[in-house]
KELO-330758 format. One line per field, with one value per atom (N, C-alpha, C): chain; x, y, z. Coordinates in nm, 3 decimals. Example, Ala and Ser with C-alpha at 12.3 -4.5 7.8 and 13.67 -1.06 7.14 Angstrom:
mol	[A_A_A_A_A_A]
c1	[1.319_1.230_1.320_1.285_1.367_1.290]
c2	[-0.569_-0.450_-0.330_-0.225_-0.106_0.003]
c3	[0.780_0.780_0.780_0.708_0.714_0.787]
// end
This chain:
mol	[A_A_A_A_A_A_A_A_A_A_A_A_A_A_A_A_A_A_A_A_A_A_A_A_A_A_A_A_A_A_A_A_A_A_A_A_A_A_A_A_A_A_A_A_A_A_A_A_A_A_A_A_A_A_A_A_A_A_A_A_A_A_A_A_A_A_A_A_A_A_A_A_A_A_A_A_A_A_A_A_A_A_A_A_A_A_A_A_A_A_A_A_A_A_A_A_A_A_A_A_A_A_A_A_A_A_A_A_A_A_A_A_A_A_A_A_A_A_A_A_A_A_A_A_A_A_A_A_A_A_A_A_A_A_A_A_A_A_A_A_A_A_A_A_A_A_A_A_A_A_A_A_A_A_A_A_A_A_A_A_A_A_A_A_A_A_A_A_A_A_A_A_A_A_A_A_A_A_A_A_A_A_A_A_A_A_A_A_A_A_A_A_A_A_A_A_A_A_A_A_A_A_A_A_A_A_A_A_A_A_A_A_A_A_A_A_A_A_A_A_A_A_A_A_A_A_A_A_A_A_A_A_A_A_A_A_A_A_A_A_A_A_A_A_A_A_A_A_A_A_A_A_A_A_A_A_A_A_A_A_A_A_A_A_A_A_A_A_A_A_A_A_A_A_A_A_A_A_A_A_A_A_A_A_A_A_A_A_A_A_A_A_A_A_A_A_A_A_A_A_A_A_A_A_A_A_A_A_A_A_A_A_A_A_A_A_A_A_A_A_A_A_A_A_A_A_A_A_A_A_A_A_A_A_A_A_A_A_A_A_A_A_A_A_A_A_A_A_A_A_A_A_A_A_A_A_A_A_A_A_A_A_A_A_A_A_A_A_A_A_A_A_A_A_A_A_A_A_A_A_A_A_A_A_A_A_A_A_A_A_A_A_A_A_A_A_A_A_A_A_A_A_A_A_A_A_A_A_A_A_A_A_A_A_A_A_A_A_A_A_A_A_A_A_A_A_A_A_A_A_A_A_A_A_A_A_A_A_A_A_A_A_A_A_A_A_A_A_A_A_A_A_A_A_A_A_A_A_A_A_A_A_A_A_A_A_A_A_A_A_A_A_A_A_A_A_A_A_A_A_A_A_A_A_A_A_A_A_A_A_A_A_A_A_A_A_A_A_A_A_A_A_A_A_A_A_A_A_A_A_A_A_A_A_A_A_A_A_A_A_A_A_A_A_A_A_A_A_A_A_A_A_A_A_A_A_A_A_A_A_A_A_A_A_A_A_A_A_A_A_A_A_A_A_A_A_A_A_A_A_A_A_A_A_A_A_A_A_A_A_A_A_A_A_A_A_A_A_A_A_A_A_A_A_A_A_A_A_A_A_A_A_A_A_A_A_A_A_A_A_A_A_A_A_A_A_A_A_A_A_A_A_A_A_A_A_A_A_A_A_A_A_A_A_A_A_A_A_A_A_A_A_A_A_A_A_A_A_A_A_A_A_A_A_A_A_A_A_A_A_A_A_A_A_A_A_A_A_A_A_A_A_A_A_A_A_A_A_A_A_A_A_A_A_A_A_A_A_A_A_A_A_A_A_A_A_A_A_A_A_A_A_A_A_A_A_A_A_A_A_A_A_A_A_A_A_A_A_A_A_A_A_A_A_A_A_A_A_A_A_A_A_A_A_A_A_A_A_A_A_A_A_A_A_A]
c1	[-0.682_-0.649_-0.517_-0.491_-0.378_-0.239_-0.150_-0.024_0.040_0.049_0.141_0.080_-0.069_-0.117_-0.109_-0.117_-0.095_0.053_0.137_0.276_0.297_0.241_0.251_0.195_0.083_0.007_0.077_0.159_0.242_0.355_0.429_0.537_0.516_0.394_0.357_0.334_0.277_0.239_0.339_0.437_0.568_0.658_0.639_0.703_0.627_0.487_0.450_0.426_0.472_0.488_0.329_0.259_0.130_0.106_0.030_-0.026_-0.061_-0.005_-0.040_-0.101_-0.215_-0.270_-0.283_-0.238_-0.246_-0.272_-0.388_-0.451_-0.381_-0.319_-0.236_-0.229_-0.187_-0.129_0.011_0.116_0.271_0.322_0.451_0.563_0.655_0.713_0.780_0.931_1.053_1.191_1.239_1.296_1.361_1.510_1.586_1.740_1.747_1.803_1.831_1.856_1.729_1.723_1.739_1.667_1.679_1.678_1.654_1.637_1.527_1.425_1.286_1.218_1.139_1.097_0.950_0.838_0.682_0.630_0.590_0.532_0.406_0.397_0.272_0.143_0.088_-0.054_-0.087_-0.223_-0.336_-0.267_-0.226_-0.193_-0.234_-0.230_-0.227_-0.111_-0.062_0.082_0.066_0.113_0.088_0.225_0.208_0.326_0.301_0.366_0.312_0.396_0.351_0.432_0.565_0.591_0.772_0.811_0.779_0.831_0.836_0.751_0.724_0.643_0.693_0.627_0.588_0.422_0.402_0.330_0.353_0.297_0.205_0.055_-0.047_-0.099_-0.109_-0.182_-0.355_-0.434_-0.565_-0.621_-0.551_-0.590_-0.491_-0.535_-0.406_-0.382_-0.342_-0.338_-0.192_-0.111_0.048_0.088_0.180_0.218_0.313_0.344_0.391_0.534_0.551_0.662_0.699_0.766_0.767_0.922_0.906_1.028_1.009_1.118_1.093_1.065_1.050_1.030_1.173_1.164_1.279_1.357_1.260_1.349_1.318_1.400_1.413_1.349_1.218_1.119_1.102_1.112_1.118_1.030_0.976_0.905_0.962_0.964_0.998_0.927_0.901_0.823_0.889_0.921_1.013_0.918_0.932_0.882_0.714_0.653_0.513_0.480_0.558_0.563_0.599_0.515_0.520_0.602_0.741_0.817_0.849_0.835_0.828_0.962_1.068_1.197_1.175_1.249_1.260_1.400_1.474_1.613_1.656_1.755_1.803_1.955_2.037_2.200_2.238_2.181_2.225_2.094_2.071_2.131_2.078_2.183_2.142_2.027_1.943_1.811_1.760_1.686_1.630_1.512_1.401_1.274_1.223_1.194_1.148_1.012_0.933_0.780_0.758_0.727_0.699_0.554_0.455_0.335_0.305_0.196_0.171_0.063_-0.052_-0.184_-0.220_-0.286_-0.315_-0.478_-0.566_-0.685_-0.746_-0.669_-0.696_-0.609_-0.584_-0.499_-0.559_-0.506_-0.558_-0.439_-0.434_-0.366_-0.381_-0.348_-0.413_-0.312_-0.305_-0.215_-0.264_-0.273_-0.345_-0.269_-0.352_-0.302_-0.336_-0.281_-0.310_-0.214_-0.268_-0.184_-0.186_-0.320_-0.355_-0.265_-0.254_-0.179_-0.282_-0.265_-0.349_-0.378_-0.478_-0.498_-0.569_-0.476_-0.517_-0.592_-0.720_-0.825_-0.812_-0.827_-0.819_-0.713_-0.602_-0.449_-0.437_-0.339_-0.307_-0.293_-0.247_-0.216_-0.338_-0.435_-0.617_-0.632_-0.619_-0.693_-0.627_-0.485_-0.437_-0.496_-0.512_-0.573_-0.700_-0.797_-0.910_-0.918_-0.855_-0.834_-0.805_-0.671_-0.648_-0.760_-0.837_-0.947_-1.071_-1.086_-1.203_-1.140_-1.070_-1.021_-1.116_-1.243_-1.363_-1.352_-1.299_-1.284_-1.221_-1.138_-1.059_-1.088_-1.127_-1.198_-1.218_-1.320_-1.389_-1.308_-1.179_-1.087_-0.959_-0.920_-0.811_-0.784_-0.670_-0.622_-0.485_-0.521_-0.415_-0.283_-0.185_-0.098_-0.003_0.024_0.088_0.037_0.091_0.071_0.179_0.250_0.342_0.489_0.478_0.605_0.700_0.833_0.919_0.982_1.036_1.099_1.219_1.288_1.414_1.329_1.243_1.172_1.087_1.046_0.953_0.876_0.761_0.681_0.544_0.507_0.405_0.291_0.164_0.046_-0.016_-0.054_-0.109_-0.059_-0.010_0.051_-0.035_-0.074_-0.128_-0.134_-0.249_-0.262_-0.423_-0.444_-0.576_-0.631_-0.540_-0.580_-0.575_-0.515_-0.500_-0.385_-0.271_-0.124_-0.078_-0.135_-0.093_-0.061_0.029_0.038_-0.014_-0.048_-0.137_-0.074_-0.032_0.026_-0.079_-0.140_-0.214_-0.157_-0.152_-0.114_-0.236_-0.222_-0.354_-0.295_-0.393_-0.380_-0.495_-0.493_-0.603_-0.651_-0.589_-0.685_-0.643_-0.678_-0.654_-0.526_-0.532_-0.392_-0.364_-0.227_-0.210_-0.092_0.012_0.088_0.195_0.225_0.337_0.295_0.167_0.128_0.137_0.097_0.098_0.276_0.336_0.486_0.552_0.492_0.546_0.490_0.354_0.288_0.370_0.410_0.489_0.612_0.693_0.823_0.801_0.707_0.650_0.642_0.572_0.525_0.672_0.739_0.889_0.952_0.973_1.069_0.995_0.874_0.824_0.881_0.825_0.869_1.020_1.121_1.237_1.271_1.222_1.256_1.191_1.088_1.010_1.037_1.110_1.132_1.012_0.927_0.812_0.780_0.683_0.623_0.478_0.412_0.264_0.232_0.238_0.243_0.130_0.016_-0.107_-0.082_-0.079_-0.094_-0.233_-0.257_-0.411_-0.390_-0.471_-0.434_-0.563_-0.566_-0.671_-0.687_-0.781_-0.790_-0.927_-0.981_-1.121_-1.145_-1.026_-1.041_-0.924_-0.907_-0.783_-0.807_-0.700_-0.670_-0.691_-0.738_-0.752_-0.636_-0.519_-0.370_-0.329_-0.347_-0.293_-0.383_-0.533_-0.600_-0.562_-0.526_-0.452_-0.344_-0.260_-0.122_-0.129_-0.231_-0.258_-0.310_-0.379_-0.416_-0.341_-0.255_-0.140_-0.055_-0.040_0.066_-0.011_-0.152_-0.198_-0.259_-0.258_-0.308_-0.450_-0.507_-0.644_-0.665_-0.776_-0.802_-0.960_-0.926_-1.048_-1.079_-1.190_-1.231_-1.271_-1.186_-1.186_-1.163_-1.270_-1.254_-1.191_-1.096_-1.036_-1.121_-1.131_-1.206_-1.192_-1.306_-1.344_-1.374_-1.372_-1.427_-1.307_-1.314_-1.231_-1.295_-1.202_-1.290_-1.255_-1.349_-1.358_-1.391_-1.279_-1.294_-1.348_-1.283_-1.299_-1.432_-1.504_-1.651_-1.745_-1.842_-1.937_-2.064_-2.128_-2.265_-2.373_-2.477_-2.577_-2.670_-2.731_-2.859_-2.997_-3.096_-3.214_-3.292_-3.259_-3.344_-3.269_-3.155_-3.095_-3.121_-3.207_-3.247_-3.385]
c2	[1.361_1.237_1.275_1.193_1.222_1.177_1.261_1.214_1.112_1.127_0.998_0.871_0.862_0.728_0.700_0.767_0.739_0.705_0.785_0.713_0.576_0.524_0.423_0.304_0.315_0.259_0.260_0.364_0.356_0.260_0.283_0.209_0.056_0.026_-0.102_-0.170_-0.094_-0.145_-0.138_-0.085_-0.065_-0.211_-0.222_-0.350_-0.490_-0.474_-0.589_-0.582_-0.490_-0.500_-0.466_-0.390_-0.361_-0.253_-0.252_-0.133_-0.013_0.080_0.233_0.318_0.354_0.493_0.626_0.713_0.834_0.963_1.020_1.142_1.241_1.352_1.437_1.557_1.653_1.766_1.766_1.795_1.772_1.875_1.851_1.908_1.782_1.815_1.690_1.779_1.724_1.740_1.604_1.635_1.528_1.559_1.475_1.489_1.362_1.360_1.241_1.283_1.219_1.252_1.405_1.472_1.626_1.673_1.796_1.837_1.915_1.921_1.975_1.972_2.074_2.103_2.152_2.043_2.064_2.142_2.243_2.325_2.256_2.303_2.244_2.232_2.128_2.137_1.973_1.957_1.822_1.730_1.619_1.495_1.385_1.278_1.138_1.064_0.994_0.939_0.777_0.687_0.572_0.477_0.377_0.288_0.156_0.089_-0.039_-0.147_-0.269_-0.381_-0.412_-0.359_-0.358_-0.223_-0.145_-0.029_0.108_0.067_0.193_0.309_0.442_0.532_0.654_0.674_0.773_0.872_1.002_1.114_1.191_1.195_1.228_1.370_1.464_1.570_1.560_1.652_1.586_1.607_1.626_1.611_1.552_1.491_1.438_1.291_1.217_1.078_1.052_1.110_1.068_1.160_1.082_1.121_1.216_1.330_1.468_1.433_1.345_1.275_1.137_1.060_0.901_0.864_0.719_0.664_0.527_0.474_0.356_0.214_0.123_0.000_-0.053_-0.111_-0.151_-0.046_0.072_0.197_0.149_0.193_0.206_0.303_0.260_0.341_0.311_0.466_0.473_0.563_0.573_0.690_0.722_0.842_0.891_1.012_1.022_1.138_1.251_1.365_1.460_1.582_1.638_1.776_1.785_1.701_1.688_1.670_1.639_1.609_1.445_1.434_1.293_1.283_1.221_1.241_1.104_1.110_0.978_0.995_0.901_0.898_0.778_0.833_0.693_0.706_0.600_0.659_0.533_0.533_0.421_0.495_0.340_0.417_0.399_0.314_0.309_0.310_0.428_0.543_0.615_0.697_0.774_0.879_0.864_0.946_0.924_1.053_1.062_1.125_1.074_1.166_1.189_1.309_1.319_1.405_1.349_1.378_1.432_1.593_1.613_1.634_1.552_1.553_1.625_1.735_1.821_1.785_1.725_1.680_1.571_1.473_1.354_1.353_1.312_1.315_1.171_1.084_0.945_0.844_0.730_0.621_0.473_0.431_0.303_0.210_0.073_-0.027_-0.139_-0.232_-0.379_-0.455_-0.571_-0.694_-0.734_-0.651_-0.678_-0.821_-0.858_-0.993_-0.982_-0.970_-0.982_-1.071_-1.180_-1.246_-1.262_-1.184_-1.197_-1.073_-1.115_-1.024_-0.962_-0.836_-0.757_-0.831_-0.850_-0.898_-0.793_-0.765_-0.670_-0.729_-0.634_-0.687_-0.599_-0.630_-0.577_-0.487_-0.576_-0.546_-0.593_-0.540_-0.558_-0.708_-0.772_-0.911_-0.976_-0.926_-0.986_-0.982_-0.847_-0.830_-0.906_-0.937_-1.033_-1.166_-1.207_-1.351_-1.346_-1.240_-1.256_-1.257_-1.186_-1.189_-1.337_-1.379_-1.500_-1.592_-1.604_-1.689_-1.643_-1.524_-1.496_-1.417_-1.453_-1.398_-1.321_-1.350_-1.247_-1.114_-1.083_-0.945_-0.835_-0.925_-0.867_-0.875_-1.009_-1.042_-1.187_-1.218_-1.314_-1.413_-1.365_-1.441_-1.436_-1.366_-1.368_-1.527_-1.561_-1.662_-1.673_-1.656_-1.633_-1.748_-1.707_-1.813_-1.816_-1.705_-1.699_-1.563_-1.553_-1.438_-1.427_-1.299_-1.256_-1.316_-1.329_-1.331_-1.248_-1.293_-1.190_-1.150_-1.035_-0.952_-0.900_-0.840_-0.751_-0.600_-0.577_-0.458_-0.463_-0.584_-0.608_-0.733_-0.735_-0.870_-0.815_-0.907_-0.902_-0.958_-0.885_-0.892_-1.032_-1.024_-1.126_-1.144_-1.272_-1.257_-1.387_-1.349_-1.459_-1.421_-1.482_-1.439_-1.468_-1.402_-1.382_-1.493_-1.619_-1.727_-1.699_-1.580_-1.528_-1.515_-1.536_-1.522_-1.384_-1.325_-1.192_-1.232_-1.192_-1.224_-1.089_-1.111_-0.987_-0.959_-0.861_-0.809_-0.737_-0.778_-0.713_-0.645_-0.489_-0.429_-0.411_-0.436_-0.389_-0.285_-0.187_-0.084_-0.081_-0.097_-0.092_0.043_0.169_0.292_0.353_0.483_0.536_0.521_0.463_0.459_0.607_0.650_0.740_0.730_0.851_0.824_0.725_0.725_0.635_0.477_0.473_0.313_0.284_0.383_0.342_0.334_0.409_0.394_0.281_0.241_0.112_-0.013_-0.013_-0.100_-0.140_0.026_0.018_-0.054_-0.054_-0.100_-0.257_-0.337_-0.466_-0.507_-0.442_-0.486_-0.484_-0.379_-0.404_-0.475_-0.547_-0.628_-0.779_-0.793_-0.918_-0.913_-0.828_-0.832_-0.889_-0.820_-0.848_-0.973_-1.042_-1.180_-1.271_-1.257_-1.339_-1.343_-1.203_-1.208_-1.171_-1.127_-1.138_-0.960_-0.912_-0.775_-0.777_-0.882_-0.882_-0.925_-0.821_-0.813_-0.681_-0.743_-0.599_-0.562_-0.455_-0.401_-0.353_-0.406_-0.368_-0.361_-0.213_-0.136_-0.203_-0.265_-0.292_-0.219_-0.136_-0.035_0.025_0.053_0.098_0.226_0.301_0.428_0.460_0.557_0.610_0.739_0.812_0.984_0.977_1.103_1.133_1.131_1.206_1.185_1.059_0.983_0.844_0.765_0.793_0.730_0.761_0.906_0.928_0.874_0.864_0.803_0.668_0.593_0.454_0.417_0.510_0.513_0.532_0.614_0.655_0.544_0.472_0.352_0.201_0.240_0.135_0.024_0.067_-0.031_0.010_-0.082_-0.075_-0.068_0.004_0.018_-0.089_-0.151_-0.225_-0.191_-0.111_-0.111_-0.223_-0.235_-0.349_-0.305_-0.325_-0.290_-0.385_-0.367_-0.486_-0.555_-0.655_-0.743_-0.681_-0.663_-0.591_-0.674_-0.813_-0.898_-1.001_-1.037_-1.153_-1.279_-1.366_-1.515_-1.612_-1.584_-1.650_-1.796_-1.882_-2.014_-2.105_-2.061_-2.149_-2.100_-2.007_-1.988_-2.034_-2.134_-2.169_-2.096_-2.059_-1.973_-2.070_-2.034_-2.110_-2.099_-2.190_-2.195_-2.137_-2.085_-2.050_-2.148_-2.278_-2.396_-2.424_-2.382_-2.428_-2.340_-2.215_-2.138_-2.182]
c3	[3.349_3.414_3.487_3.588_3.671_3.622_3.597_3.506_3.584_3.705_3.769_3.757_3.766_3.732_3.599_3.466_3.356_3.347_3.398_3.400_3.440_3.562_3.605_3.501_3.453_3.359_3.218_3.187_3.064_3.061_3.198_3.204_3.203_3.286_3.300_3.147_3.044_2.922_2.863_2.861_2.778_2.806_2.955_2.979_2.938_2.961_2.874_2.719_2.677_2.528_2.475_2.519_2.478_2.357_2.292_2.223_2.291_2.284_2.352_2.273_2.334_2.277_2.361_2.359_2.450_2.382_2.414_2.406_2.493_2.443_2.525_2.466_2.574_2.532_2.545_2.429_2.443_2.371_2.367_2.311_2.272_2.132_2.072_2.033_2.070_2.038_1.990_1.845_1.765_1.717_1.730_1.667_1.599_1.481_1.394_1.264_1.174_1.052_1.014_1.107_1.113_1.254_1.281_1.414_1.406_1.492_1.493_1.618_1.639_1.733_1.729_1.789_1.774_1.908_1.872_2.001_2.065_2.169_2.256_2.171_2.175_2.152_2.157_2.102_2.153_2.044_2.067_1.970_2.031_1.927_1.985_1.949_2.066_2.059_2.075_1.960_1.945_1.950_2.028_2.069_2.031_1.909_1.881_1.943_1.896_1.946_1.918_1.813_1.763_1.813_1.885_1.941_1.830_1.729_1.654_1.712_1.720_1.791_1.699_1.704_1.606_1.682_1.639_1.699_1.587_1.622_1.530_1.572_1.466_1.520_1.507_1.525_1.523_1.344_1.239_1.145_1.038_0.923_0.841_0.882_0.766_0.767_0.838_0.819_0.831_0.979_1.046_1.174_1.144_1.229_1.216_1.279_1.354_1.405_1.435_1.423_1.420_1.474_1.511_1.531_1.484_1.415_1.362_1.468_1.399_1.478_1.538_1.661_1.717_1.794_1.838_1.904_2.040_2.126_2.287_2.350_2.393_2.452_2.598_2.680_2.837_2.834_3.003_3.023_3.153_3.212_3.335_3.360_3.506_3.560_3.609_3.573_3.600_3.607_3.767_3.786_3.765_3.802_3.758_3.627_3.513_3.405_3.352_3.255_3.174_3.069_3.098_2.953_2.904_2.763_2.681_2.614_2.597_2.555_2.454_2.335_2.232_2.146_2.150_2.085_2.001_1.909_1.812_1.804_1.805_1.795_1.650_1.588_1.424_1.319_1.284_1.287_1.396_1.435_1.585_1.562_1.633_1.659_1.785_1.835_1.955_1.952_2.010_2.050_2.199_2.230_2.372_2.375_2.442_2.420_2.573_2.577_2.732_2.724_2.811_2.817_2.930_2.902_3.007_3.066_2.992_3.038_2.962_3.007_2.945_2.964_2.839_2.806_2.818_2.769_2.792_2.728_2.797_2.790_2.779_2.668_2.654_2.613_2.656_2.605_2.624_2.523_2.511_2.438_2.475_2.400_2.270_2.164_2.050_1.963_1.904_1.812_1.675_1.577_1.440_1.344_1.303_1.206_1.058_1.046_0.917_0.836_0.677_0.609_0.526_0.479_0.383_0.258_0.201_0.075_-0.017_-0.099_-0.220_-0.300_-0.326_-0.436_-0.548_-0.667_-0.801_-0.845_-0.813_-0.865_-1.007_-1.069_-1.216_-1.222_-1.131_-1.147_-1.146_-1.061_-1.026_-1.194_-1.244_-1.400_-1.496_-1.496_-1.566_-1.569_-1.437_-1.407_-1.477_-1.445_-1.489_-1.643_-1.711_-1.857_-1.911_-1.851_-1.899_-1.896_-1.778_-1.747_-1.851_-1.887_-1.948_-2.089_-2.189_-2.307_-2.383_-2.380_-2.440_-2.398_-2.268_-2.219_-2.314_-2.419_-2.490_-2.627_-2.686_-2.782_-2.806_-2.884_-2.930_-3.007_-3.058_-3.122_-3.037_-2.938_-2.835_-2.780_-2.794_-2.729_-2.629_-2.527_-2.433_-2.407_-2.406_-2.402_-2.286_-2.229_-2.081_-2.024_-1.914_-1.833_-1.746_-1.730_-1.651_-1.741_-1.852_-1.930_-1.917_-1.887_-1.867_-1.995_-2.003_-2.138_-2.065_-2.126_-2.079_-2.041_-2.080_-2.015_-1.919_-1.852_-1.748_-1.795_-1.732_-1.756_-1.837_-1.926_-2.003_-1.931_-1.898_-1.817_-1.879_-2.021_-2.072_-2.222_-2.287_-2.392_-2.458_-2.596_-2.690_-2.842_-2.887_-3.041_-3.076_-3.202_-3.232_-3.354_-3.328_-3.429_-3.546_-3.601_-3.762_-3.782_-3.719_-3.722_-3.689_-3.583_-3.516_-3.356_-3.286_-3.155_-3.100_-2.970_-2.895_-2.773_-2.707_-2.616_-2.531_-2.416_-2.340_-2.207_-2.189_-2.091_-1.987_-1.862_-1.775_-1.689_-1.643_-1.581_-1.485_-1.367_-1.264_-1.258_-1.295_-1.279_-1.434_-1.459_-1.571_-1.644_-1.782_-1.852_-1.884_-1.870_-1.912_-2.047_-2.078_-2.164_-2.136_-2.013_-1.979_-1.980_-1.980_-1.986_-2.130_-2.227_-2.364_-2.410_-2.360_-2.395_-2.341_-2.233_-2.185_-2.264_-2.305_-2.405_-2.533_-2.572_-2.715_-2.682_-2.577_-2.566_-2.542_-2.506_-2.495_-2.617_-2.709_-2.851_-2.927_-2.908_-2.979_-2.953_-2.808_-2.767_-2.811_-2.822_-2.876_-2.999_-3.109_-3.238_-3.249_-3.179_-3.184_-3.125_-3.043_-2.963_-3.046_-3.127_-3.193_-3.342_-3.391_-3.530_-3.623_-3.578_-3.649_-3.652_-3.735_-3.742_-3.694_-3.695_-3.671_-3.538_-3.436_-3.296_-3.264_-3.224_-3.180_-3.026_-3.002_-2.842_-2.805_-2.666_-2.657_-2.485_-2.457_-2.349_-2.258_-2.147_-2.073_-1.946_-1.936_-1.806_-1.777_-1.679_-1.668_-1.722_-1.742_-1.810_-1.879_-1.957_-2.049_-2.080_-2.072_-2.087_-2.235_-2.268_-2.417_-2.495_-2.455_-2.519_-2.493_-2.439_-2.429_-2.525_-2.545_-2.641_-2.780_-2.790_-2.928_-2.968_-2.865_-2.881_-2.935_-2.856_-2.871_-3.034_-3.048_-3.169_-3.287_-3.280_-3.379_-3.393_-3.290_-3.268_-3.347_-3.369_-3.441_-3.332_-3.203_-3.107_-3.047_-2.960_-2.919_-2.764_-2.754_-2.578_-2.568_-2.472_-2.429_-2.254_-2.251_-2.120_-2.043_-1.920_-1.820_-1.708_-1.628_-1.481_-1.391_-1.303_-1.207_-1.131_-1.101_-1.037_-0.884_-0.819_-0.671_-0.567_-0.571_-0.472_-0.418_-0.305_-0.248_-0.250_-0.287_-0.290_-0.168_-0.069_0.058_0.062_-0.021_-0.061_0.064_0.207_0.316_0.371_0.342_0.398_0.352_0.378_0.338_0.327_0.226_0.249_0.284_0.354_0.424_0.320_0.295_0.189_0.265_0.193_0.250_0.350_0.283_0.371_0.491_0.495_0.617_0.748_0.731_0.836_0.911]
// end
């Protein structure tokens, strides 16, 4: 691509606050959090609405260089070379991208007002268990969820109907020794705050490591294999029935 043409499109897109994606051959100089030089190579340069600037190599998910949102970004054309400059004053940092060849340039006024909805979080698990206590036991009666203690929040708290309190700790991935240690702290805190000894601990997780299971058993606690929910509830979307087609 003609660099002068890319320069003109780049300046126009920066002024319009467009999202910009540039595939190019470039080198990058940076000074601020540290001082670095990235030699000449093929890269993808991204400039976002909030003036976040990212430089990606052809592999890996993380940028090799970046500037945070709110950066001042400009472009100049010097001696047949396109130069992208980004800077911040507090804290001071500056980046210079020398573009020797452009392969592709794209810009657009993208609009996205949606927020990321996480599915299968530990909160989702505790909600699911609270609404479906039989996942833990036929006798389990939940009393509260996200109950605060000095050491954190109890995912689900309840009793077994036979005089024992139950603390359920939820983990969305494989439970390890740290998870069991956390459950033990919660159980001990409930014993102290309630002034009782009959408090059971239950670990709810899709899997548990062998050493964590041994520690759990040694403490007299239980493990219940529970998988986190993995679907979103699109309550505002009405599914069409077969007779509507």
